[in-house]
N, C-alpha and C positions, 0 to 999 in steps of 0.2 A: 791309789786310789780317785776312779773317777768320781766328781764332786757336782752337784749341779744344783745352784743356789737360786731361790723361787721369788724372795721378795725382792729385789733389789732396783731400786729406783732413779728416776731422771727427770728432771725437773726443766723447759727448755726458755732461757729467758726471751728469747726473742718473741716464742710463744705466749710468755706466762702478759706481757708488756701489751701482749692485745685487750686482757680481762678486764674491764670496769675495776675501778680503784673502788667503786662504791660497792657493786660486788663486793668483792674484796672483805673489805669490809664488815660489809652484812654476814658474810661469814666467819670471818674470824677470825681471817688474817692477820698479822701485825704489822701492816706497810709492804708494802713489795719485797723488803728485803726477807721476807717472812724465813727463812729459809736459814738466816745467821752466817757462823762460817762454811755451814755445808752446801751454800749455794755455790761455789765454785765446784764441785762434788759432783752435784744434784746434774749442772749443767754440761760437765762434762764427760766424755768416752772412748776417746780414740788414744791415748797418755797413760794418765796417770791410771787410770779405771782401772787397765788391761795391765798395765806391773805390779798393783796391788794381788788381782786375779791370780799373775803367777805366783808370785811370794809367796801369799796364802795355799796354793795349790789345787784351786778352783777352775775346774776344767769348763763351767755353762755357768751364764749369770743370764735371769730373765730378768728383760728389762719390764719397766709402768711406771707408767707418770703419775707423780703424786703433785699437791699443790695446787693452786688455779689456773682451772681448765674449763673445761666443755661442759661438765659437770654443775656451772655456774653460771651460763652461758644462758640469756633466750635462747626460747626453741627454734628461731629462725634464724642465730646465730651458731649456737652451738655445731651441727652436723656439719658446713662446713671447716670448721677451725676440726672436731675434731679427726678431719678427713686426714688435710696437712700434717695431723703432727701425726698420723700412724703412716704417713706417708715416709714423713722423716724418720720414725721410728724405723719401721724397713727399710731404708737406706742404709740407717747404723749398722743395723744387722746384717744385712749384705755384704757391705765390709769385712764382715767377721764373721760370715755364718758357724764357723766351728765351737765358736766363745757365746755368740751372740743369741737371745731369743727375745719373742716377746711377748707381752698381754699387750688386750686394744686396751684404748682409751673409747669413751663412753661419751658421746650429748646425751647424757639420762632424762635429761627436762624436755626433751622430744623422743620417746623411747619409742615408738616406732623406727623411728631413724637409725636407734639403737641398735635396735636388731640389726637391721639391715649392714649397717656398719662394723655390727659383729662378723657380722657374713661375710660380707668382702673384706674383712682384713683376717680373715682365717682361709679364705679360699685364696684369696688373689697374692698372699702375704707369707702366708703359714702360719701366721700368731697362733697360739695356743688356748686361748680364748681371753678372757678380760678381766680388769683390776676392778674395780667399783671402790670410791673412797667414800664413807660413810652415807647420812642420811641425802636423800635430794630431794630439797621443798620441806622439809624438815618431816620425807614419808619415808621407810624401810620398803623394801623389795614385797614384802607381802602385799603391800598396797596393788589394787588389780589395774591402774596407770600401765605398771612393768611386768605387766602377762607376757606382752612381746617378745621382751627381752630374754626371761626363762624359757620360754618358750623354744626360742631359735638354740640358746644355750643348749637346751638339751638334744636338740633335733641335731646340733652341728656333732656333739657328744664332745663339746669344750668347754672344762670348768670356768667358775667363775669366782675369784679372790677376795672376797669379803675383807675389806683390806677399813682400820680405821680414819675414819676422818672428826674434822673438829667436832665437836658439839654442837646441837643449836643454842642460839642466843637464848633463849628462852631458858633452857636448863644450863646453858653457864651461869646463867645472872643464879638463877638460884642454888647455882651447888659450885660452883668455882670461884666465881669472881667474889671483887671487896678482900682479900689479900691486902698483902702489904706492899705489891710487886705484880703490875699487870702482866710480866714474863712469869712469874710464881703462879699467877692467874691460869693463866695459858698451859704451861707443863705441867698443870696440876687436871686442867679438862683434858689435855688431851694424851702426850707418850708418858705423863706421868703416871696414870691411871685411869684417867673418864672414859678413854677413849677403846682403853681393853673391853671394859665394862659393855660399853653399849654399843660393842660386834660380837660377845655372847649375845646383848639384847638383840639384836638384828639375829641371829639362828635360830635364837629360841620363838621370836617371832612369826618366821616360816615355818616352823613345824605348826605352834597351835592355832594358824590362822588356817591349814592346811595346806599350806602352798609347796610342802613337801608330798605330803601325799598325792598331788593331782599334779608333781613333776618327778616322778620317782628314777627316773634316770638324769635328772638335773645332780651334778657333783660342784659341792664347795669347797672352798680353801681357807683356812682362816690361821693368823698367825701365832707369833708372842705365844706359841706354847699351848695354845686352843684358849686363850681372851680368857683365862679363868675357869671357863667348864669345865677342864677334867674335873676340879675337885667341886663339883655343882651338879653333877648327870645324878647322883642317888635321891637326890635336897628334888631337882624339879621332878622325878615321876612321881616321891614318897604324896612330895606336894599336890603338884598339880595334875595327878594323872584322875581324879576323882574328878575335876571338871571338867575334861579332856577328852567330853566322852563320843566325839564325833573323828573323833582319829581312828585309820588304819593298823597303827602301830605307836607302841608308845614311845615316848617324847622321846629317850636315850637309842632305843634302838634308831630312829630315823636318824641321829644325828651320827650314831655307827655306822648307819650303809651306804649314808651321803657326804659327810663331812671327812675331808681329811686337816692335819693341823701340820705347822712347822715349827721352828725353833726359831727363826728373826726373834734376836734380838735376847734374846734371854738365853743366856751361857751357863746356867748354872742347873746343883742337877735337883734341885728338890723339886720346882714347877715339871724337870723333866722326867724324874718318877712317878712324878703325879700320874705325867702324860702318857707315858708309857705304861703305868696299870691301870688305864681308862681306856685307852686308844686303841695299844697294842703296834708293836713295833715296824706293822704294814701300813699303818695309815697317819705316820708320822715320817714329813718330809724338812729334811736340812734346807735352811734360810739363812740370811744374815742380817737383813734390815742396812744394806746396803746404801749413802755412807752415815747413815742414824748409830751404826753399829761395824764394826772393826772384822774385815775378813779374815785378818788371824788370829783375832780370839773367837771368831765363829769355829774356822777349823782345828785349834787348837783344842775346844769343849772337845768335837765334834769323833778327835783320832784318841780322845780320854776319854768316852761316854763307856759306863760299864754296862756293857753287851757283848752279847756274842759276837764273833768276826761277819757271821753269814746277818745278824741283825743292823750290824754297822753299813752293813753294804745296801741296802734296804734303804735305809737313811739317807747315805751319800747319796745313793742314785736310782734304784733300784724304784723305789718307790714312782717316785720323779718321771721314772720312763713311762712307767705303768700309766698312772696319771693323765699326761703330756704329751703320751703319742710321741716321743723322741726317740 
């Protein structure tokens, strides 16, 4: 069975070393070794990564940059950094074109340059879209400043992957800090809970602000079995539709029209069934969230899914082939 995994990460230390430590601290990274024991796996692309793909039976891995990068750099520095980072990812992909693809890393603090970099990577390198790591300068993509990026992605017909990022400092202080271990607070604010809900907020803001209505051809991808949205779709329609008078389509309809979700890091039946009942098999794509989750655990989960063989093929690769134009 052909399997495409598309929330799969790298973070190259030689690039991260260029990011100002003060900017990293303000964004919430717990020092230069923020990834802990997974740092080596994030920095490696040609050895163990390919071996683990083979062992798990994954055909294609779509690479995307996470961690400190151009999105926390000044507008005058981010574009050059992102260009060099993307060129390095393109070099990696060219070494194994049948195994690797890539999403662009964008200098989001310079939105016009980010739109140009998205187009350059799509046209020159064949990148499949871009991955956005949470908020930029405490702003979601519904902020008017980011219109150039949304319009360019829509024009190019490539998706934006809305990936979680570390919540802003003001949010962390009120919601997550003050526990007996800073590492616990960090986990609570990020992968353990907080950033999943922030990504759901990101999608909802794009709907409620009218952004998706303005860009009906824009396609979004979110991970982690829909970031909690499957269980809230009916609720948001019931509560907010009465106030969202300017929208051309119902809230849930916009999400189902323009958002696909992935299995990244969520390998249990309850969230999958909620996602399947809400989004349907045509809008679920397989992902692992490597190296933060196990390739083998992901493909074992995929093979055991309680769906028809045809739906399993959709989730394994057919939906990704369609959405990413593979």
